[in-house]
LONUMAR-397586 format. One line per 5 residues: their letters; for each residue x, y, z of N, C-alpha, C. Coordinates in nm, 4 decimals. Each point is the difference from the previous one (the first is absolute). Layout:
BEGIN
a = X/Y/Z/X/Y/Z/X/Y/Z; ... .
REM end
This chain:
BEGIN
xxxxx = 0.0850/-0.1181/0.0000/-0.0850/0.1181/0.0000/0.0897/0.1247/0.0000; -0.0278/0.0935/-0.0863/0.0816/0.1220/-0.0080/-0.0458/0.1031/0.1025; 0.0869/0.1015/0.0235/-0.0326/0.1089/0.0924/-0.1277/0.0727/-0.0403; -0.0270/0.0026/-0.1289/-0.1193/0.0687/-0.0514/-0.1282/-0.0796/0.0258; 0.0137/-0.1247/0.0420/-0.1164/-0.0840/0.0273/-0.0287/-0.0113/0.1497 .
xxxxx = 0.0978/0.0316/0.0834/-0.0164/-0.0123/0.1451/-0.0678/0.1262/0.0524; -0.1224/-0.0157/0.0485/-0.0758/0.1127/0.0544/0.0380/0.0174/0.1466; 0.0466/0.1198/0.0352/0.0352/0.0305/0.1386/-0.1171/0.0704/0.0679; -0.0519/0.1039/-0.0627/-0.1154/0.0721/0.0542/-0.1229/-0.0492/-0.0758; -0.0748/-0.0885/0.0637/-0.1165/-0.0589/-0.0658/-0.1118/0.1003/-0.0210 .
xxxxx = -0.0156/0.0928/0.0924/-0.1087/0.0972/-0.0122/0.0164/0.0883/-0.1237; 0.1239/0.0414/-0.0272/0.0277/0.0896/-0.1123/0.0655/-0.0720/-0.1176; 0.0180/-0.1323/0.0127/0.0592/-0.0844/-0.1048/0.1368/0.0504/-0.0459; 0.0869/0.0289/0.0964/0.1356/0.0466/-0.0294/0.0941/-0.1196/0.0097; 0.0845/-0.0152/-0.1012/0.0881/-0.1159/-0.0063/0.1355/0.0273/0.0651 .
xxxxx = 0.0700/-0.1085/0.0292/0.1344/0.0077/0.0540/0.0918/0.0728/-0.0977; -0.0167/-0.0255/-0.1274/0.0804/0.0670/-0.1019/-0.0174/0.1508/0.0014; -0.1244/0.0456/0.0150/-0.0263/0.1446/0.0063/0.0657/0.0611/0.1229; -0.0118/-0.0685/0.1126/0.0596/0.0506/0.1238/0.1514/0.0087/-0.0149; 0.0625/-0.1044/-0.0520/0.1456/0.0007/-0.0194/0.0427/0.1120/-0.0950 .
xxxxx = -0.0757/0.0185/-0.1057/0.0315/0.1042/-0.0980/0.0017/0.1384/0.0651; -0.1004/0.0295/0.0810/-0.0089/0.1317/0.0633/0.1035/0.0178/0.1112; 0.0335/-0.1069/0.0713/0.1057/0.0098/0.1016/0.1316/0.0336/-0.0684; 0.0276/-0.0650/-0.1126/0.1238/0.0266/-0.0742/0.0031/0.1407/-0.0588; -0.1161/0.0614/-0.0196/-0.0082/0.1401/-0.0459/0.0247/0.0979/0.1146 .
xxxxx = 0.0087/-0.0515/0.1230/0.0277/0.0872/0.1139/-0.1146/0.0178/0.0974; -0.1124/-0.0619/-0.0258/-0.1144/0.0077/0.0910/0.0186/-0.1100/0.1047; 0.0716/0.0340/0.1076/0.0413/-0.1046/0.0931/-0.0628/0.0093/0.1386; -0.1204/0.0551/0.0059/-0.0776/-0.0054/0.1240/-0.1401/-0.0499/-0.0350; -0.0663/-0.0542/0.0990/-0.1364/-0.0492/-0.0225/-0.0906/0.1162/-0.0407 .
xxxxx = 0.0175/0.1156/0.0636/-0.0837/0.1158/-0.0336/0.0181/0.0440/-0.1451; 0.1245/0.0009/-0.0478/0.0240/0.0385/-0.1400/-0.0643/-0.1003/-0.0953; 0.0150/-0.1278/0.0288/-0.0608/-0.1021/-0.0851/-0.1522/0.0085/0.0055; -0.0510/0.0362/0.1155/-0.1447/0.0161/0.0158/-0.0513/0.1115/-0.0920; 0.0769/0.1080/-0.0099/-0.0412/0.1127/-0.0842/0.0011/-0.0345/-0.1487 .
xxxxx = 0.1014/-0.0748/-0.0444/0.0104/-0.0268/-0.1443/-0.0730/-0.1258/-0.0444; -0.0158/-0.0977/0.0905/-0.0608/-0.1280/-0.0383/-0.1336/-0.0288/0.0690; -0.0352/0.0778/0.1002/-0.1211/-0.0209/0.0805/0.0062/-0.1261/0.0869; 0.1205/-0.0544/0.0224/0.0097/-0.1176/0.0871/-0.0458/0.0384/0.1397; -0.0748/-0.0881/0.0635/-0.0479/0.0259/0.1349/-0.1176/0.0946/0.0080 .
xxxxx = -0.0600/0.0352/-0.1127/-0.1118/0.0942/0.0019/-0.1338/-0.0676/-0.0291; 0.0003/-0.1309/-0.0114/-0.1239/-0.0727/-0.0266/-0.0757/-0.0298/0.1282; -0.0986/-0.0850/-0.0074/-0.0828/-0.0327/0.1168/0.0776/-0.0528/0.1206; 0.1134/-0.0689/-0.0219/0.0743/-0.0552/0.1154/0.0911/0.1039/0.0628; 0.0143/0.1180/-0.0627/0.0827/0.1092/0.0509/0.1446/-0.0424/0.0277 .
xxxxx = 0.0524/-0.0889/-0.0825/0.1397/-0.0401/0.0111/0.0280/-0.1161/0.0928; -0.1027/-0.0521/0.0643/0.0231/-0.1114/0.0925/0.0471/-0.1255/-0.0735; -0.0261/-0.0085/-0.1297/0.0409/-0.1172/-0.0756/0.1334/0.0154/-0.0716; 0.0459/0.1234/-0.0231/0.1184/0.0175/-0.0838/0.1136/0.0810/0.0611; -0.0255/0.0782/0.1018/0.1022/0.0908/0.0515/0.1272/-0.0728/0.0425 .
xxxxx = -0.0137/-0.1091/0.0705/0.1186/-0.0715/0.0465/0.0828/-0.0531/-0.1179; -0.0661/-0.0522/-0.1022/0.0725/-0.0490/-0.1182/0.0725/0.1133/-0.0700; -0.0635/0.1149/-0.0084/0.0615/0.1157/-0.0645/0.1204/0.0471/0.0804; -0.0126/0.0043/0.1325/0.1118/0.0400/0.0854/0.1189/-0.0939/-0.0181; -0.0266/-0.1307/-0.0075/0.1085/-0.0971/-0.0199/0.0680/0.0214/-0.1347 .
xxxxx = -0.0781/0.0305/-0.1024/0.0567/0.0215/-0.1337/0.0843/0.1272/-0.0032; -0.0466/0.1059/0.0647/0.0787/0.1241/0.0089/0.1329/-0.0288/0.0691; -0.0052/-0.0716/0.1120/0.1222/-0.0326/0.0756/0.0953/-0.0840/-0.0851; -0.0526/-0.0956/-0.0717/0.0833/-0.0876/-0.0822/0.0704/0.0786/-0.1102; -0.0727/0.0864/-0.0693/0.0566/0.0725/-0.1138/0.0935/0.1123/0.0448 .
xxxxx = -0.0373/0.0719/0.1044/0.0804/0.1151/0.0432/0.1122/-0.0379/0.0952; -0.0100/-0.1171/0.0611/0.1008/-0.0404/0.0972/-0.0221/0.0607/0.1377; -0.1101/0.0709/0.0183/-0.0327/0.0584/0.1305/-0.0576/-0.1080/0.0904; 0.0188/0.0135/0.1322/-0.0694/-0.0920/0.0907/-0.1514/0.0218/-0.0130; -0.0755/-0.1050/0.0172/-0.1457/0.0102/-0.0155/-0.0592/0.1012/0.0972 .
xxxxx = 0.0611/0.0178/0.1171/-0.0493/0.0970/0.0982/0.0069/0.1425/-0.0548; 0.0925/0.0267/-0.0917/0.0126/0.1337/-0.0578/-0.0986/0.0248/-0.1136; -0.0573/-0.1050/-0.0557/-0.0947/0.0194/-0.1099/-0.1329/0.0492/0.0521; -0.0372/-0.0420/0.1201/-0.1207/0.0463/0.0671/-0.1283/-0.0155/-0.0790; -0.1108/-0.0219/0.0674/-0.1299/-0.0062/-0.0686/-0.0428/0.1393/-0.0432 .
xxxxx = -0.1055/0.0078/-0.0768/-0.0505/0.1305/-0.0441/-0.0723/0.0679/0.1152; -0.0207/0.1280/-0.0174/-0.0770/0.0741/0.1000/-0.1472/-0.0358/-0.0180; -0.0650/-0.0278/0.1100/-0.1430/-0.0318/-0.0064/-0.0793/0.1260/0.0278; -0.0957/0.0224/-0.0827/-0.0878/0.1152/0.0191/-0.1390/-0.0528/0.0311; -0.0688/0.0625/0.0935/-0.1315/-0.0496/0.0379/-0.0951/0.0006/-0.1183 .
xxxxx = -0.0942/-0.0903/-0.0099/-0.0113/-0.1184/0.0835/0.0988/-0.1074/-0.0459; 0.0632/-0.0644/0.0973/0.0972/-0.1044/-0.0299/-0.0701/-0.1209/-0.0584; -0.1183/-0.0285/0.0490/-0.0822/-0.1069/-0.0550/-0.1192/0.0647/-0.0689; -0.0477/-0.0605/-0.1068/-0.1186/0.0563/-0.0653/-0.1178/0.0068/0.0980; -0.0714/0.1108/-0.0035/-0.1161/0.0194/0.0868/-0.1212/0.0211/-0.0886 .
xxxxx = -0.1054/-0.0719/0.0283/-0.1232/0.0165/-0.0774/-0.0597/0.1362/0.0311; -0.0502/0.0653/-0.1019/-0.0588/0.1318/0.0170/-0.1140/-0.0028/0.1009; -0.0771/-0.1082/0.0011/-0.1102/-0.0134/0.0945/0.0461/0.0059/0.1448; 0.1174/-0.0531/0.0290/0.0551/0.0044/0.1357/0.0286/0.1437/0.0413; 0.0540/0.0777/-0.0922/0.0284/0.1407/0.0289/-0.1295/0.0766/0.0211 .
xxxxx = -0.0981/-0.0255/-0.0849/-0.1291/0.0682/0.0102/-0.0674/-0.0332/0.1327; 0.0041/-0.1260/0.0406/-0.0583/-0.0402/0.1280/0.0643/0.0764/0.1160; 0.1315/0.0187/-0.0064/0.0704/0.0737/0.1046/-0.0448/0.1452/0.0075; -0.0269/0.0586/-0.1151/-0.0459/0.1404/-0.0059/-0.1417/0.0094/0.0547; -0.0867/-0.0966/-0.0312/-0.1388/0.0019/0.0473/-0.0054/-0.0076/0.1513 .
xx = 0.0907/-0.0751/0.0620/-0.0001/-0.0170/0.1445/0.0397/0.1267/0.0728; 0.0796/0.0839/-0.0640/0.0436/0.1255/0.0625/-0.1086/0.0993/-0.0115 .
REM end
């Protein structure tokens, strides 16, 4: 199976090959890859792909995985149904 066939971010259908290509272009943080590829922006909010992306960044750049760090999470971290928000407003 080629890098172009291995799906890393299932929500956004981003392949390992695409991730490697952008890391080699200099996009070597999860946040940068998120901006150009939308990795971690699907329904799972990166819970399925962030760790794999961090490992790939560390492997290609030679940085320790602790330095690659996860992306910044912006609320809501988990998808919230609009009805839940509306219910909260009605109660106030």
